[in-house]
Backbone as CSV, one residue per row, in Angstrom:
resi,resn,N_x,N_y,N_z,CA_x,CA_y,CA_z,C_x,C_y,C_z
1,MET,179.813,-98.742,-140.741,181.038,-97.865,-140.762,182.094,-98.388,-141.424
2,TYR,182.726,-97.748,-142.244,184.269,-97.918,-142.536,185.245,-97.007,-142.343
3,SER,186.447,-97.711,-142.338,187.730,-96.770,-141.614,188.628,-96.772,-142.368
4,PHE,189.505,-95.745,-142.436,190.849,-95.696,-143.236,191.646,-95.229,-142.100
5,GLY,192.751,-96.128,-142.240,193.951,-95.768,-141.090,194.979,-95.354,-141.706
6,THR,195.970,-94.441,-141.110,197.348,-94.061,-141.950,198.122,-94.118,-140.480
7,ALA,199.400,-94.921,-140.840,200.509,-94.955,-139.878,201.319,-94.156,-140.599
8,LEU,202.114,-93.304,-140.012,203.151,-92.349,-140.668,203.874,-91.639,-139.374
9,GLN,205.063,-91.261,-140.124,206.271,-90.336,-139.054,205.957,-89.020,-139.314
10,ILE,205.705,-88.372,-138.478,205.345,-86.839,-138.520,206.080,-86.018,-137.574
11,ILE,206.288,-84.836,-138.018,207.083,-83.696,-137.086,205.878,-82.960,-136.278
12,ARG,206.156,-82.223,-135.255,205.506,-81.411,-134.393,204.543,-80.603,-135.338
13,ARG,204.759,-80.155,-136.352,203.880,-78.932,-137.039,202.775,-79.738,-137.403
14,GLY,202.752,-80.935,-137.698,201.772,-81.752,-138.178,200.266,-81.612,-137.483
15,GLU,200.437,-81.442,-136.083,199.100,-81.014,-135.134,198.455,-79.956,-135.916
16,LYS,198.994,-78.780,-136.072,198.188,-77.638,-136.619,197.705,-77.921,-138.066
17,ALA,198.561,-78.703,-138.964,198.301,-78.645,-140.151,196.935,-79.776,-140.325
18,TYR,196.832,-80.915,-139.231,195.795,-81.667,-139.392,194.466,-80.939,-138.859
19,ASP,194.687,-79.976,-137.692,193.549,-79.361,-137.134,192.997,-78.187,-138.386
20,ASP,194.000,-77.696,-138.983,193.554,-76.677,-140.006,192.605,-77.336,-141.338
21,PHE,192.753,-78.769,-141.246,192.159,-79.327,-142.318,190.714,-80.034,-141.942
22,ASP,190.431,-79.674,-140.739,189.058,-80.289,-140.061,187.909,-80.134,-140.874
23,ALA,187.532,-79.070,-141.368,186.395,-78.787,-142.294,186.317,-79.233,-143.529
24,GLU,187.809,-79.391,-144.342,187.803,-80.050,-145.635,187.612,-81.431,-145.190
25,ARG,188.121,-81.981,-144.107,187.982,-83.617,-144.018,186.485,-83.781,-143.868
26,LYS,185.706,-83.133,-143.166,184.218,-83.389,-143.035,183.705,-83.223,-144.577
27,ALA,183.875,-82.165,-145.097,183.414,-82.114,-146.564,183.730,-83.323,-147.615
28,LEU,185.028,-83.825,-147.341,185.456,-85.226,-148.012,184.787,-86.168,-147.610
29,GLY,183.991,-86.155,-146.671,183.170,-87.424,-146.030,183.599,-88.057,-144.721
30,VAL,184.530,-87.460,-143.950,184.965,-87.986,-142.749,183.905,-87.676,-141.858
31,THR,183.609,-88.920,-141.058,182.363,-88.878,-139.843,182.916,-88.747,-138.544
32,GLY,184.107,-89.314,-138.653,184.810,-89.477,-137.197,186.395,-89.428,-137.552
33,HIS,187.144,-89.338,-136.459,188.525,-89.281,-136.447,188.979,-89.518,-135.171
34,ALA,190.266,-89.777,-135.039,191.238,-90.081,-133.838,192.641,-90.125,-134.204
35,VAL,193.485,-89.311,-133.404,195.062,-89.345,-133.606,195.670,-90.149,-132.489
36,PHE,196.428,-91.135,-132.783,197.188,-91.917,-131.651,198.888,-91.648,-131.977
37,GLN,199.461,-91.586,-130.687,200.995,-91.453,-130.473,201.463,-92.692,-130.148
38,SER,202.740,-93.234,-130.472,203.183,-94.218,-130.049,203.888,-93.763,-128.552
39,VAL,203.954,-94.604,-127.728,204.335,-94.544,-126.362,205.818,-94.277,-126.304
40,ASP,206.319,-94.917,-127.184,207.801,-94.740,-127.675,208.522,-93.766,-128.082
41,ASP,207.591,-93.267,-129.234,208.180,-92.306,-130.231,206.909,-91.372,-130.518
42,PRO,206.855,-90.137,-129.925,205.849,-89.363,-130.317,205.537,-88.842,-131.848
43,ASN,206.501,-89.185,-132.433,206.469,-88.785,-134.187,205.669,-89.976,-134.900
44,ASP,205.801,-91.172,-134.114,205.093,-92.265,-134.972,203.537,-92.094,-134.481
45,VAL,202.858,-91.696,-135.686,201.369,-91.245,-135.412,200.407,-92.185,-136.249
46,THR,199.668,-92.703,-135.674,198.333,-93.223,-136.417,197.230,-92.441,-136.278
47,VAL,196.849,-92.119,-137.679,195.507,-91.232,-137.697,194.618,-92.154,-138.253
48,TRP,193.233,-91.997,-137.454,192.080,-92.905,-137.971,190.869,-91.999,-138.349
49,HIS,190.435,-92.378,-139.650,189.275,-91.740,-139.921,187.874,-92.578,-140.282
50,ASP,186.690,-92.308,-140.064,185.734,-92.949,-140.323,184.778,-92.366,-141.590
51,PHE,184.115,-93.379,-142.199,183.365,-93.104,-143.448,182.213,-93.858,-143.279
52,SER,181.136,-93.211,-144.131,179.616,-94.081,-144.323,179.903,-95.007,-145.378
53,THR,180.732,-95.012,-146.166,181.047,-95.970,-147.621,182.686,-96.088,-147.777
54,PRO,182.932,-97.435,-148.132,184.207,-97.646,-148.388,184.749,-96.896,-149.546
55,GLN,183.959,-96.485,-150.608,184.208,-95.582,-151.862,184.708,-94.352,-151.091
56,SER,183.982,-93.781,-150.191,184.160,-92.393,-149.599,185.599,-92.402,-149.014
57,ALA,185.927,-93.641,-148.379,187.286,-93.692,-147.743,188.433,-93.916,-148.678
58,LYS,188.048,-94.505,-149.732,189.213,-94.726,-150.812,189.508,-93.312,-151.540
59,ASP,188.285,-92.575,-151.661,188.274,-91.331,-152.374,189.176,-90.268,-151.413
60,PHE,188.870,-90.385,-150.221,189.712,-89.589,-149.389,190.823,-90.042,-149.238
61,ALA,191.499,-91.220,-149.439,192.745,-91.615,-149.174,193.691,-91.147,-150.401
62,SER,192.978,-91.438,-151.466,193.756,-90.938,-152.704,193.597,-89.366,-153.357
63,SER,192.992,-88.659,-152.484,192.953,-87.204,-152.866,194.074,-86.514,-152.964
64,ALA,194.186,-85.765,-153.715,195.315,-84.716,-153.930,195.396,-83.832,-152.457
65,ARG,194.535,-83.489,-152.213,194.422,-82.454,-151.146,194.968,-83.041,-149.860
66,LEU,194.822,-84.353,-149.592,195.146,-84.965,-148.610,196.622,-85.257,-148.600
67,LYS,197.308,-85.288,-149.768,198.644,-85.534,-150.081,199.386,-84.159,-149.676
68,GLU,198.673,-83.171,-150.162,199.291,-81.807,-149.919,199.129,-81.373,-148.453
69,VAL,198.037,-81.663,-147.619,198.133,-81.631,-146.314,199.179,-82.298,-145.655
70,MET,199.273,-83.455,-145.890,200.253,-84.437,-145.357,201.750,-84.024,-145.674
71,GLY,201.973,-83.469,-146.603,203.300,-82.741,-147.002,203.466,-81.433,-146.154
72,LYS,202.339,-80.453,-146.017,202.677,-79.480,-145.278,202.958,-79.890,-143.534
73,ALA,202.125,-81.008,-143.181,202.431,-81.549,-141.914,203.768,-82.010,-141.523
74,GLY,204.481,-82.150,-142.503,205.815,-83.051,-142.338,205.866,-84.519,-142.210
75,VAL,204.926,-84.923,-142.941,205.071,-86.388,-142.990,206.124,-86.866,-143.894
76,LYS,207.029,-87.923,-143.298,208.339,-88.332,-143.761,207.928,-89.860,-144.494
77,GLY,208.274,-89.819,-145.449,208.275,-91.252,-146.302,206.811,-91.481,-146.767
78,SER,206.638,-92.676,-146.954,205.308,-93.095,-147.489,204.453,-93.480,-146.191
79,PRO,203.395,-93.188,-146.160,202.462,-93.617,-145.335,201.910,-95.003,-145.341
80,GLN,201.856,-95.639,-144.382,200.708,-97.016,-144.555,199.532,-96.716,-144.455
81,ILE,198.936,-96.989,-145.471,197.135,-97.033,-145.294,196.605,-98.022,-145.395
82,TRP,195.363,-98.477,-144.812,194.728,-99.528,-144.821,193.221,-99.069,-144.708
83,PHE,192.215,-99.995,-145.144,190.868,-99.938,-145.023,190.039,-101.041,-144.327
84,VAL,189.424,-100.742,-143.406,188.695,-101.874,-142.708,187.312,-101.619,-142.332
85,ASN,186.633,-102.654,-141.925,185.234,-102.610,-141.687,185.220,-103.097,-140.514
86,GLN,184.244,-102.654,-139.419,184.008,-102.980,-138.021,183.594,-104.569,-138.178
87,ALA,184.069,-105.383,-137.433,183.507,-106.933,-137.408,182.421,-106.886,-136.430
88,ASN,181.363,-108.070,-137.151,180.317,-107.987,-136.255,180.397,-109.014,-135.243
């Protein structure tokens, strides 16, 4: 399993934009996901996506559609993006 995480600042309308993107995320290779909020700032959000290959994670992260959805969600500034593999 390969994962793609994004730490970002988002406003409340982001929740609906993320939910509306569900079917497209699956078509873009997402096999699992989770959303976390900071206990100190609910606008500080980390979104986690799982993929079957590192390339599908990178393709998703660089997709124009993801950038469009993040814009509609109210993402502020540039998100921090990282790619990880589960440790054995």
